[in-house]
TIKE-993823 format. One record per residue: residue in one letter; x, y, z of N, C-alpha, C in turn. Coordinates in steps of 0.001 Angstrom, whole numbers, padded with zeros to 6 digits, always signed. Atoms other than C-alpha are relative to their C-alpha. Layout:
# residues N
aXYZXYZXYZ/...
This chain:
# residues 176
g-001116-000796+000427+006977+058483-033384-000305+001469+000181/a+000141-001441-000119+007485+062190-033450+000834+000676-001077/t-000718-000799+000980+008580+064838-035932-000042+001453+000448/v-000103-001407-000360+009808+068354-035170+000880+000674-001042/g-000806-000771+000933+011095+070962-037586-000380+001465+000109/a+000279-001431-000115+011429+074716-037527+001220+000785-000456/p-001163-000842+000281+013597+077613-038583+000740+000332+001299/i-000811-000467-001120+016472+078482-036253+000191+001510-000140/v-000087-001405+000379+017118+081807-037977-000837+000146-001269/r+000936-000156+001117+014387+083000-040355+000729+000121-001339/d-000535+000030+001365+015262+082233-044008+001503-000305-000071/k-001446+000301-000002+018799+081131-042998+000299-001428+000489/s-000332+001290-000624+018951+078075-040690-001279-000744+000358/f+001175+000825-000253+016501+075200-040394+000445-001335+000606/f-000286+001350-000504+016350+071915-038488-001260-000843-000121/f+001082+000969+000107+014237+068812-038745+000472-001258+000716/v-000326+001232-000719+014202+065753-036451-001229-000900-000034/t+001096+000963-000024+012112+062627-036745+000444-001286+000689/y-000244+001284-000655+011874+059435-034688-001237-000859-000207/e+001095+000942+000166+009773+056369-035373+000411-001335+000578/r-000253+001335-000545+009503+053046-033575-001127-000916-000462/v+000952+001030+000392+007816+049936-034914+000211-001173+000946/q-000089+001163-000876+007043+047120-032519-001132-000948-000360/e+000984+001000+000393+005296+043938-033604+000243-001264+000816/d-000101+001246-000759+004569+040855-031536-000513-001137-000868/f+000328+001168+000810+004653+037722-033665+000176-001252+000844/n-000156+001313-000615+004269+034120-032572-000154-001049-001095/s+000175+001146+000878+004612+030815-034379-000138-001240+000873/i+000089+001295-000670+003772+027264-033389+000877-000962-000795/l-000873+000994+000627+006575+024828-034183-000512-001377+000389/a+000600+001305-000294+005171+021318-034486+000287-000976-001124/i-000046+001060+001006+005411+018013-036275-001203-000901+000225/d+001103+000940-000098+002844+015316-036902+000161-000833+001273/p-000116+000775-001245+002070+013548-033585+000516-001425-000209/a-000502+001357+000252+002732+010138-035172+001511+000017-000195/a-001445-000113+000191+006218+011302-036226+000680+000350+001319/e-000595-000377-001289+006843+012883-032816+000124-001213+000921/a-000027+001198-000849+006067+009535-031149+001199-000893-000312/l-001170+000802+000368+009059+008018-033006+001279+000477+000698/f-001184-000554-000667+011501+010263-031095-000116-000182+001507/d-000044+000065-001453+012562+009794-027485-000351+001397+000542/p+000372-001308-000548+010882+012598-025472+001187+000763+000604/a-001183-000669-000573+014202+013318-023707+000836+000652-001110/f-000729-000575+001136+015846+013888-027108-000675+001284-000466/i+000733-001201+000426+013119+016328-028144+000184+001121+001022/d-000167-001019-001048+013343+018138-024800+001409+000581+000009/s-001383-000509-000006+017142+018411-025096+000226+001034-001100/h-000086-000980+001089+016561+020493-028246-001049+001107+000141/g+000969-001060-000240+013988+022790-026678-001432-000382-000291/g+001351+000469+000301+011019+020756-027864-000643+000740-001148/f+000814-000689+000994+008250+022055-030085-001001+000858+000759/g+001030-000805-000653+005436+024462-029383+000084+001456-000395/p+000038-001424+000352+004835+028203-029332+001372+000659+000167/i-001240-000776-000103+007748+030567-029958-000356+001471-000240/e+000218-001438+000163+007603+034308-029441+001044+000548-000967/q-000873-000575+001015+009083+036309-032304-000182+001518-000066/p+000200-001448+000013+008959+039970-031263+000985+000702-000931/f-000801-000780+000927+010288+042560-033694-000093+001471+000405/t-000017-001444-000250+011366+046144-032975+000926+000665-001012/r-000823-000794+000922+012728+048800-035320-000084+001454+000446/n-000084-001417-000336+013883+052343-034522+000604+000759-001168/y-000522-000915+001017+014396+055145-037041+000233+001354+000672/f-000287-001342-000524+016041+058452-036131+000728+000785-001081/t-000623-000828+001039+016881+061246-038591-000065+001472+000397/p-000036-001456-000101+017997+064806-037840+000600+000592-001280/k-000524-000692+001174+018685+067292-040634+000162+001476+000338/f-000277-001425-000202+020200+070780-040617+000304+000622-001358/t-000247-000739+001234+020169+073310-043461+000407+001423+000356/q-000472-001377-000192+022117+076573-043544+000071+000665-001367/q-000033-000791+001233+021450+079093-046327+000935+001186+000276/f-000991-001055-000263+024636+081220-046251-000318+001274-000777/s+000381-001126+000854+023495+083441-049111-000963-000549-001042/a+000912+000464+001045+021181+083291-052116+000650-001063-000878/n-000715+000932+000879+023888+081254-053904+000700-001153+000725/n-000761+001009-000749+025364+079074-051099-000867-000647+001079/r+000840+000738-000940+023649+076372-049105+000737-001250+000482/l-000575+001196-000618+024777+073579-046725-001136-000842+000569/d+000948+000954-000582+022709+070484-045862+000798-001118+000663/v-000603+001132-000706+023704+067858-043283-001141-000853+000540/r+001019+000933-000456+021606+064762-042592+000655-001239+000593/y-000461+001228-000638+022222+061848-040235-001204-000937+000081/a+001085+000976-000114+020153+058649-040229+000490-001207+000792/l-000298+001185-000796+020090+055763-037773-001213-000919-000080/e+001058+001012-000021+018086+052569-038108+000560-001238+000669/n-000391+001289-000569+018273+049493-035938-001253-000836+000204/n+001124+000889-000252+016065+046471-035621+000485-001304+000596/k-000324+001260-000670+015945+043242-033690-001210-000919-000094/r+001044+001022-000009+013963+040044-034077+000512-001200+000796/d-000276+001227-000742+013943+037189-031590-000779-001133-000659/g+000692+001145+000573+012957+033688-032678+000036-000023-001516/d-000100-000098+001456+014121+034359-036235+000441-001339-000597/q-000456+001142+000793+014828+031712-038909-000855-001256+000171/v+000917+001142-000136+011938+029379-037870-001427+000526-000042/g+001404-000393-000044+008157+029392-038076-000442+000710-001263/d+000614-000705+001118+006219+031775-040296+001067+000570-000930/g-000976-000450+000982+008181+032436-043488+001176-000952-000159/f-001088+000980+000081+010586+029558-042834-000616-001396+000011/t+000592+001332-000102+009505+026105-041628-000515-000212+001419/f+000613+000226-001304+007332+024877-038770+000442-001311+000640/n-000391+001297-000573+008891+021424-038285+001415+000056+000571/d-001291-000171-000673+011973+022788-036476-000195-000052+001506/s+000027-000085-001453+012760+022309-032816+000334+001438+000400/l-000193-001375-000471+012947+025475-030710+001467+000430-000011/d-001420-000393-000022+016780+025335-030605+000526+000427-001372/r-000422-000454+001330+016902+026161-034347-000266+001484-000204/a+000305-001425+000110+015686+029710-033712+001275+000827+000151/a-001165-000890-000046+018011+032711-033845-000427+001398+000447/f+000182-001431-000261+018393+036325-032756+000596+000743-001184/q-000532-000785+001114+018813+038822-035568-000014+001474+000379/t-000082-001442-000218+020018+042419-035223+000605+000650-001243/n-000516-000809+001098+020617+045033-037917+000195+001420+000506/d-000289-001379-000378+022250+048401-037306+000545+000725-001222/l-000430-000809+001135+022667+051103-039954+000068+001457+000435/w-000061-001456-000145+023885+054663-039734+000587+000570-001276/s-000584-000682+001152+024667+057130-042475-000029+001500+000256/i-000062-001451-000084+025656+060754-042735+000210+000534-001413/l-000093-000615+001314+025270+062962-045767+000159+001496+000195/g-000198-001448-000019+026617+066470-046201+000196+000478-001424/r-000212-000551+001335+026473+068662-049250+000015+001517+000067/m-000129-001450+000142+027504+072182-050107-000305+000334-001448/q+000414-000375+001350+025843+073790-053107+000288+001479-000235/t-000298-001378+000381+026927+076941-054896-000485+000254-001412/l+000392-000453+001333+025259+078690-057802+001073+000962-000495/v-001033-000835+000602+027823+080249-060127-000623+000708-001202/g+000636-000740+001094+026263+082955-062252-001400-000532-000263/t+001338+000463+000354+023085+082086-064107-000015-001395-000628/a-000040+001293+000688+024286+078871-065758+000902-001016+000682/g-000936+000927-000627+026700+077265-063312-000481-000473+001365/f+000384+000598-001277+026236+074971-060337+001140-000896+000464/n-001017+000862-000599+028885+073432-058064-000611-000670+001219/e+000501+000717-001170+028120+070782-055515+001085-000935+000506/f-000894+000934-000665+030340+068968-053045-000871-000872+000896/v+000810+000933-000784+028801+065834-051497+000926-000939+000762/f-000708+000958-000829+030157+063756-048622-001037-000967+000554/q+000914+001003-000528+028512+060483-047621+000808-001112+000636/a-000626+001139-000675+029532+057796-045146-001111-000811+000657/s+001010+000846-000636+027610+054816-043783+000643-001288+000499/d-000447+001288-000520+027975+051564-041897-001232-000852+000269/f+001099+000938-000206+025742+048496-041767+000552-001247+000678/s-000398+001218-000706+025984+045557-039395-001222-000894+000141/n+001064+000989-000116+023848+042402-039497+000585-001200+000722/i-000437+001185-000741+024209+039583-036978-001196-000924+000191/i+000993+001043-000266+022212+036360-036876+000719-001068+000814/q-000657+000936-000922+023136+034163-033926-001020-000983+000543/g+000893+001032-000512+021572+030863-032859-000288+000178+001480/v+000393-000173-001404+019678+030833-029562+000842-000855+000940/g-000802+000864-000863+021893+028036-028245+001479+000331+000017/q-001413-000374+000036+025199+029734-029036+000326+000902+001189/p-000353-000865-001135+026859+031137-025889+000618+001317-000451/d-000535-001214+000611+028642+033672-028112-000003-000211-001506/f+000104+000066+001455+028897+034414-031805+000906-001064-000608/y-001014+000871+000602+031940+032186-032399-000072-001455+000447/t+000092+001367-000495+031022+029054-030414-001207-000690-000635/p+001136+000660+000656+028893+026589-032393-000967-000618+001004/d+001055+000637-000774+025659+025163-031071+000058-001505-000272/t+000048+001443+000249+024660+021487-031175-000081-000269-001502/p+000029+000309+001441+025045+019778-034565-001430-000054-000541/t+001306+000071+000655+022178+019913-037036-000319-001458-000322/l+000485+001348+000288+020191+016685-037268-001298+000142-000794/t+001167-000146+000871+017717+016462-040141-000620-001367-000254/y+000783+001199+000246+015032+013806-040361-001123+000381-000971/p+001091-000356+000920+012156+013572-042877-001109+000815+000669/s+001122-000658-000671+009701+014831-040249+000399+001232+000820/a-000398-001107-000884+011780+017333-038209+001494+000254-000113/t-001409-000376-000032+015068+019176-037881+000323+000528+001385/f-000435-000374-001343+016989+019651-034622+001402+000599-000077/g-001372-000516-000094+020137+021547-033595+000177+001364-000638/q-000326-001336+000508+021896+024628-034897-000570+000229-001390/n+000548-000383+001294+020217+026407-037773+001150+000203-000983/g-001040-000136+001014+022234+026275-041003+000292+001437-000394/n-000216-001414+000312+021849+030040-041385+000759+000739+001093/t-000691-000672-001111+023655+030772-038111+001353-000652+000234/p+000016-001454-000156+025966+032306-037236+000262+000692-001340/q-000174-000783+001211+026013+035042-039850+000309+001435+000412/e-000346-001390-000320+027596+038499-039809+000426+000713-001270/t-000433-000817+001132+027928+041237-042408+000380+001371+000501/
């Protein structure tokens, strides 16, 4: 990441910008007991993506600029914008969930958030303070199964057995 900040006009205008990226490479091994796997037709298991290693990379980006304007000793304006987005592939299975899922139960997850904050502050005499604050934000979360061609088309039905689960994950699709 990187951070930069400095005055634009000495004692009057200031800016600050920061960016950070997190990238993590996770993997899980999806598997069931070999004796239980032998009870299923190999073609059936293959039609659901099978078992085995699944990559679960995760990335997150943060970006925040801020601007401050000191109009006078009694009047100040601050404006801040923030953006965060992240994405995980292979979500909803493996580490933190369950390992006896077929590969077609995995999902893609994305989160996007932005917000803006503005405030104007005024000192009134020695005992008064006025502040106007404006804030707006938006958050979007989508979890979509790996077998779904689009968000609205369902994947194969979920089939649950004592030893393994196949088909669309019960947590997908999801949107907020």
